[in-house]
C-alpha positions as CSV (number, residue, x, y, z in Angstrom):
1,M,-11.7,-14.4,-89.5
2,S,-15.3,-14.2,-88.6
3,G,-16.5,-13.5,-85.1
4,C,-19.7,-14.0,-83.2
5,L,-20.0,-10.2,-82.9
6,D,-19.5,-9.5,-86.6
7,G,-21.7,-6.4,-87.5
8,I,-21.7,-5.0,-83.9
9,R,-20.2,-1.5,-83.6
10,V,-18.8,-0.1,-80.3
11,L,-18.0,3.5,-79.7
12,E,-15.3,3.5,-77.1
13,L,-14.9,6.6,-74.9
14,A,-12.5,4.9,-72.5
15,R,-9.0,5.4,-71.2
16,F,-6.4,3.5,-69.1
17,Q,-7.3,-0.1,-68.5
18,A,-10.7,-1.4,-67.4
19,G,-12.8,0.2,-70.2
20,P,-10.3,-0.3,-73.0
21,R,-9.8,-3.9,-72.0
22,A,-13.5,-4.5,-72.2
23,G,-13.4,-3.0,-75.7
24,M,-10.5,-5.3,-76.5
25,V,-12.5,-8.4,-75.6
26,L,-15.5,-7.2,-77.7
27,S,-13.1,-6.6,-80.6
28,D,-11.6,-10.1,-80.2
29,L,-15.1,-11.5,-80.5
30,G,-15.6,-9.8,-83.8
31,A,-17.1,-6.4,-83.0
32,E,-15.9,-3.2,-84.8
33,V,-14.5,-1.1,-81.9
34,I,-14.0,2.6,-82.8
35,K,-11.8,4.2,-80.2
36,I,-12.7,7.9,-80.0
37,E,-9.6,9.8,-78.8
38,K,-8.9,13.4,-78.1
39,L,-7.1,15.2,-80.9
40,A,-3.6,14.5,-79.4
41,G,-4.5,10.8,-78.8
42,E,-5.2,9.0,-75.5
43,E,-2.8,9.7,-72.6
44,T,-1.8,6.1,-72.3
45,R,-0.2,6.2,-75.8
46,K,2.8,7.6,-73.9
47,S,2.6,5.3,-70.9
48,A,5.6,3.1,-69.9
49,P,6.9,0.6,-70.8
50,T,7.7,1.5,-74.4
51,V,9.4,-0.4,-77.2
52,R,10.9,1.6,-80.0
53,G,8.6,4.5,-79.4
54,Q,5.4,2.4,-78.9
55,S,3.7,2.1,-75.6
56,V,3.3,-1.6,-74.6
57,Y,0.6,-0.5,-72.1
58,F,-1.5,1.1,-74.9
59,S,-0.8,-1.6,-77.4
60,V,-1.9,-4.5,-75.1
61,Y,-5.4,-3.1,-74.6
62,N,-6.1,-1.4,-77.9
63,R,-4.8,-3.7,-80.7
64,G,-7.4,-4.5,-83.3
65,K,-9.4,-1.3,-82.8
66,K,-10.0,1.6,-85.1
67,S,-9.1,5.1,-84.0
68,I,-10.6,8.4,-84.7
69,C,-9.6,11.7,-83.1
70,L,-12.6,13.9,-82.3
71,D,-13.0,17.0,-80.2
72,L,-16.1,16.4,-78.2
73,R,-15.9,19.8,-76.5
74,Q,-17.1,21.4,-79.7
75,D,-20.7,21.2,-80.8
76,A,-19.5,20.1,-84.2
77,G,-17.6,17.3,-82.6
78,K,-20.7,16.2,-80.7
79,A,-22.7,16.3,-84.0
80,V,-20.1,13.9,-85.5
81,F,-20.4,11.6,-82.5
82,F,-24.2,11.5,-82.7
83,D,-24.0,10.7,-86.5
84,L,-21.7,7.8,-85.6
85,L,-24.1,6.7,-82.8
86,K,-26.9,6.1,-85.4
87,S,-25.0,3.0,-86.6
88,A,-23.6,1.9,-83.1
89,D,-24.7,-0.9,-80.8
90,F,-22.7,0.1,-77.7
91,V,-21.1,3.1,-76.1
92,L,-18.4,2.2,-73.7
93,E,-17.1,4.8,-71.2
94,N,-15.1,5.0,-68.0
95,F,-15.5,8.7,-66.9
96,R,-16.5,9.6,-63.4
97,P,-20.3,9.5,-62.8
98,G,-21.9,12.6,-64.2
99,T,-19.1,13.5,-66.7
100,L,-20.9,12.1,-69.7
101,E,-24.0,14.0,-68.7
102,E,-22.0,17.2,-68.4
103,M,-20.7,16.6,-71.9
104,G,-24.3,16.4,-73.2
105,L,-23.8,12.7,-74.0
106,G,-25.8,11.1,-71.2
107,F,-28.0,8.1,-71.7
108,D,-31.1,10.3,-72.2
109,E,-29.4,12.1,-75.0
110,L,-28.1,8.9,-76.5
111,V,-31.5,7.2,-76.7
112,R,-33.0,10.2,-78.5
113,V,-30.6,9.4,-81.4
114,K,-30.4,5.6,-81.1
115,R,-33.4,4.1,-79.2
116,D,-31.8,0.7,-78.6
117,I,-28.3,1.9,-77.7
118,I,-26.5,0.0,-74.9
119,L,-24.3,2.2,-72.6
120,V,-21.5,0.3,-70.7
121,R,-20.2,2.4,-67.8
122,C,-17.0,1.4,-66.0
123,T,-16.1,3.5,-62.9
124,G,-14.2,3.3,-59.6
125,F,-17.2,3.0,-57.3
126,G,-20.3,2.8,-59.5
127,Q,-23.0,5.2,-60.6
128,Y,-24.5,5.5,-57.1
129,G,-23.3,5.0,-53.5
130,P,-21.5,7.3,-51.1
131,Y,-18.1,7.0,-52.9
132,K,-19.4,7.4,-56.4
133,D,-17.7,10.8,-57.0
134,R,-14.2,9.6,-55.8
135,P,-11.5,9.1,-58.3
136,S,-10.1,5.5,-58.3
137,F,-7.6,3.2,-59.7
138,D,-7.0,-0.6,-59.3
139,P,-4.9,-0.4,-56.0
140,L,-7.7,1.5,-54.2
141,G,-10.1,-1.4,-55.0
142,Q,-7.6,-3.9,-53.7
143,A,-7.1,-1.9,-50.6
144,M,-10.7,-1.1,-49.8
145,S,-12.1,-4.6,-50.5
146,G,-9.7,-6.3,-48.1
147,L,-8.0,-8.1,-50.9
148,M,-4.6,-6.5,-50.1
149,S,-4.8,-7.6,-46.5
150,L,-5.6,-11.2,-47.4
151,T,-2.8,-11.4,-50.0
152,G,-0.3,-10.1,-47.5
153,K,-1.5,-12.1,-44.5
154,P,1.3,-14.7,-44.6
155,I,4.0,-12.1,-44.4
156,G,2.2,-9.9,-41.9
157,R,1.5,-6.8,-44.0
158,P,-0.8,-5.8,-46.9
159,V,0.5,-6.6,-50.3
160,G,-1.0,-5.6,-53.7
161,T,-0.8,-7.8,-56.7
162,A,1.9,-7.0,-59.3
163,F,-0.7,-6.4,-61.9
164,S,-4.1,-4.6,-62.1
165,V,-6.3,-7.6,-61.2
166,V,-9.3,-5.5,-60.3
167,D,-9.2,-3.5,-63.6
168,R,-9.0,-6.7,-65.6
169,T,-11.9,-8.4,-63.7
170,T,-14.0,-5.2,-64.1
171,A,-13.3,-5.4,-67.9
172,L,-14.7,-9.0,-67.9
173,H,-17.7,-8.0,-65.9
174,A,-18.3,-5.1,-68.4
175,T,-18.0,-7.6,-71.3
176,I,-20.4,-10.1,-69.8
177,G,-22.9,-7.3,-69.1
178,A,-22.6,-6.1,-72.6
179,L,-23.3,-9.5,-74.1
180,A,-26.2,-10.1,-71.7
181,A,-27.7,-6.7,-72.7
182,L,-27.2,-7.5,-76.4
183,R,-29.2,-10.7,-75.8
184,H,-32.0,-8.8,-74.1
185,R,-32.0,-6.3,-76.9
186,D,-32.3,-9.1,-79.5
187,R,-35.5,-10.3,-77.7
188,T,-37.1,-7.0,-76.8
189,G,-35.6,-4.2,-78.9
190,E,-34.6,-2.3,-75.8
191,G,-31.2,-0.8,-74.9
192,Q,-30.1,-0.2,-71.3
193,V,-27.3,1.0,-69.0
194,I,-24.6,-1.4,-67.6
195,D,-23.0,-0.2,-64.4
196,V,-19.7,-2.0,-63.4
197,C,-17.0,-0.7,-61.1
198,L,-13.7,-1.5,-59.6
199,M,-15.0,-1.7,-56.0
200,D,-17.7,-4.2,-56.9
201,S,-15.2,-6.3,-58.8
202,A,-12.7,-6.3,-56.0
203,L,-15.4,-7.4,-53.5
204,T,-16.1,-10.5,-55.7
205,M,-12.5,-11.5,-54.9
206,V,-13.2,-11.6,-51.1
207,E,-16.7,-13.1,-51.2
208,I,-15.8,-16.3,-49.3
209,P,-14.1,-14.6,-46.3
210,A,-16.7,-11.8,-46.2
211,C,-19.6,-14.2,-46.1
212,Y,-17.9,-16.4,-43.6
213,Y,-17.3,-13.4,-41.3
214,L,-20.9,-12.2,-41.5
215,A,-22.0,-15.8,-40.6
216,T,-19.6,-16.4,-37.7
217,G,-18.0,-13.1,-36.7
218,E,-14.6,-14.7,-37.3
219,E,-12.0,-14.1,-40.0
220,G,-11.1,-17.0,-42.2
221,G,-12.0,-18.8,-45.4
222,E,-9.1,-17.6,-47.6
223,S,-5.7,-15.9,-47.2
224,G,-2.5,-15.3,-49.0
225,R,-0.9,-18.4,-50.5
226,L,2.8,-19.1,-50.0
227,P,4.8,-21.4,-52.4
228,Y,7.1,-24.1,-51.2
229,E,10.8,-23.6,-51.5
230,A,12.8,-26.2,-53.6
231,K,16.5,-26.6,-53.9
232,D,16.6,-24.4,-57.0
233,G,13.4,-22.4,-56.9
234,W,9.8,-22.5,-55.8
235,V,6.7,-24.6,-56.4
236,V,3.0,-24.3,-55.7
237,V,1.2,-27.3,-54.4
238,T,-2.5,-26.7,-54.0
239,G,-6.0,-28.1,-53.9
240,G,-8.5,-29.4,-51.4
241,V,-7.0,-32.4,-49.6
242,T,-8.8,-35.7,-49.9
243,A,-7.9,-38.9,-48.2
244,K,-6.5,-40.3,-51.4
245,L,-4.3,-37.2,-51.9
246,V,-3.0,-37.6,-48.4
247,E,-2.2,-41.2,-49.1
248,R,-0.3,-40.3,-52.3
249,L,1.7,-37.5,-50.5
250,A,2.6,-39.8,-47.7
251,E,3.8,-42.5,-50.1
252,M,5.9,-40.0,-51.9
253,I,7.4,-38.4,-48.8
254,G,7.7,-41.6,-46.8
255,K,5.8,-40.2,-43.8
256,D,2.2,-39.5,-42.9
257,A,2.5,-37.6,-39.6
258,A,1.3,-34.0,-39.7
259,L,0.1,-34.2,-43.2
260,P,-3.4,-32.5,-43.8
261,Q,-6.1,-35.1,-43.0
262,G,-9.3,-35.6,-44.9
263,A,-11.4,-33.5,-47.2
264,G,-11.5,-29.7,-46.6
265,G,-7.8,-29.4,-45.7
266,S,-5.4,-27.3,-47.7
267,L,-1.9,-27.3,-49.0
268,F,-1.7,-23.6,-49.7
269,G,-1.6,-20.7,-47.2
270,H,0.7,-21.6,-44.3
271,N,2.9,-24.4,-45.6
272,N,2.8,-27.9,-44.2
273,P,6.1,-28.4,-42.3
274,I,6.8,-32.0,-43.5
275,L,6.1,-31.1,-47.1
276,T,8.2,-27.9,-46.7
277,Q,11.3,-29.9,-45.6
278,W,10.8,-32.5,-48.3
279,C,10.6,-29.9,-51.0
280,K,13.8,-28.2,-49.8
281,R,15.7,-31.4,-50.5
282,H,14.5,-31.7,-54.1
283,S,14.7,-29.6,-57.3
284,V,11.7,-27.9,-58.9
285,A,11.8,-30.4,-61.8
286,E,12.0,-33.4,-59.4
287,I,9.0,-32.2,-57.4
288,C,6.9,-31.4,-60.4
289,D,7.7,-34.7,-62.1
290,K,6.9,-36.8,-59.0
291,M,3.7,-34.9,-58.1
292,V,2.3,-34.8,-61.7
293,A,2.9,-38.6,-61.9
294,L,0.8,-39.0,-58.8
295,G,-2.0,-36.6,-59.9
296,I,-1.1,-34.0,-57.3
297,P,-1.8,-30.3,-58.4
298,V,1.7,-28.7,-58.7
299,A,3.4,-26.0,-60.7
300,P,6.7,-24.3,-60.8
301,V,6.8,-20.6,-59.9
302,L,8.2,-19.1,-63.1
303,S,9.8,-15.8,-63.9
304,I,8.5,-13.8,-66.9
305,P,11.5,-14.9,-69.1
306,Q,10.6,-18.5,-68.2
307,V,6.9,-18.0,-68.9
308,V,7.5,-16.6,-72.5
309,E,9.7,-19.7,-73.3
310,D,6.9,-22.1,-72.3
311,P,5.8,-24.1,-75.3
312,H,2.2,-24.4,-73.9
313,L,1.8,-20.6,-74.3
314,W,3.0,-20.6,-77.9
315,E,0.9,-23.6,-78.9
316,R,-2.2,-21.8,-77.5
317,E,-1.2,-18.6,-79.4
318,M,-1.5,-16.5,-76.2
319,L,1.2,-14.1,-77.5
320,V,1.2,-13.1,-81.2
321,K,3.3,-10.7,-83.2
322,V,1.7,-7.9,-85.2
323,K,3.1,-5.2,-87.5
324,D,3.3,-1.8,-85.8
325,E,3.7,1.6,-87.3
326,L,6.1,2.8,-84.6
327,A,7.9,-0.3,-83.4
328,G,8.0,-2.2,-86.7
329,E,6.5,-5.2,-85.0
330,L,5.3,-6.0,-81.5
331,H,4.0,-8.9,-79.4
332,V,0.4,-8.4,-78.1
333,P,-1.9,-10.8,-76.2
334,G,-3.6,-13.5,-78.2
335,L,-7.2,-14.6,-78.1
336,A,-8.0,-15.9,-74.6
337,I,-11.5,-16.9,-75.6
338,K,-11.3,-19.6,-78.2
339,L,-14.5,-20.4,-80.2
340,S,-14.6,-23.3,-82.7
341,K,-17.1,-21.8,-85.2
342,T,-16.4,-18.0,-84.8
343,P,-12.8,-17.7,-83.8
344,G,-12.7,-13.9,-83.7
345,K,-9.9,-11.6,-84.8
346,L,-6.7,-9.8,-83.9
347,G,-5.4,-6.6,-85.5
348,P,-2.6,-4.1,-85.2
349,V,-2.4,-1.2,-82.8
350,P,-4.0,1.9,-84.5
351,M,-2.2,5.2,-84.9
352,P,-4.1,8.3,-83.5
353,G,-6.9,9.1,-85.8
354,E,-5.8,6.5,-88.4
355,H,-9.3,5.5,-89.3
356,T,-11.0,8.9,-89.1
357,E,-11.5,9.4,-92.8
358,E,-12.5,5.8,-93.4
359,I,-15.2,5.8,-90.8
360,L,-16.6,9.3,-91.5
361,S,-16.7,8.8,-95.3
362,A,-19.1,5.9,-94.8
363,L,-21.6,8.2,-93.1
364,P,-24.3,10.0,-95.1
365,D,-23.4,13.7,-95.9
366,Y,-19.7,13.2,-95.1
367,D,-18.1,13.8,-98.4
368,R,-14.5,14.8,-98.9
369,D,-15.2,18.5,-98.6
370,Q,-17.1,18.1,-95.3
371,I,-14.3,16.0,-93.8
372,A,-11.8,18.6,-94.9
373,R,-13.9,21.4,-93.3
374,L,-14.0,19.4,-90.0
375,R,-10.3,18.9,-90.1
376,A,-9.6,22.6,-90.8
377,A,-11.8,23.5,-87.8
378,K,-9.8,21.1,-85.6
379,V,-12.9,19.0,-84.9
380,I,-11.2,15.9,-86.2
381,Q,-7.6,14.9,-86.8
């Protein structure tokens, strides 16, 4: 299927999650994403969990890409990279600041080869600032931004999310920046550097309480959100409380005392005592049916086995099955961005270096003998 980024080429020098997920989104939108791995393949190819020898972690963020294995420590490897760069639109990397420069692949070197190249840089703390040289992963961003303390506030101790929310938000910021830079290049012919980091992304998640504190000197604005307990599970009832919503709740429960009053109230965070007792006397299905009928925002708290049985997920094609060289077949994420004219594409998980010969043979001066010499010198694999 065609995508709005057909004809765009991305050279991905990224590992783990934030960078590769940005590359995944660009691939979904139609770009050709060439994942440049070390000769043995990226480390996360071995990351748990695995299914029949294939890493689910690696598969989720790298399906649909092409893979070449290239030793960038050798001058010959750098020469191959620069030849690939001549036909590229983006370089995507997530090394610590200064690492790309130490490798001889900094932005100044890139623009000498490709004047309008766009360099997307994903790091823990950004390209400048007092923490820029620190290593970082998602939980550090959650901790240092205050997000972990807000999430855990109802239970009295910091709690991190069960998934890497900061990594995934950073990936989206990288993608948005890439598309904005591409638009700028279309108008001006200029490339540029995009600087996104985990810490900045994490801070966007606490922007309301941070701004509220700076204005008032008081903590508030947002906190962790507790579900309501039902007879056979849990439900979330949420949303700003309007007078009409209070009236509907009161009619459903049969009481109006101690319900939130007026606009600006909330049904999440510390649970409303009357609604808490009412929910405990009803099943999840009963609560959801009654509240949906009244237009009250409500949802069951589902386990992963329940989620993957939800017909809404399958009708939206948010999980799809692809053929896999190791696992035989594997489920991977579907397209979260659905475009009516340019729907984008999905593809299988590449094997290490699977596309090396295909990609290099399309370059000038890379005939079969040259590729064989590079392979014999362990520059490519």
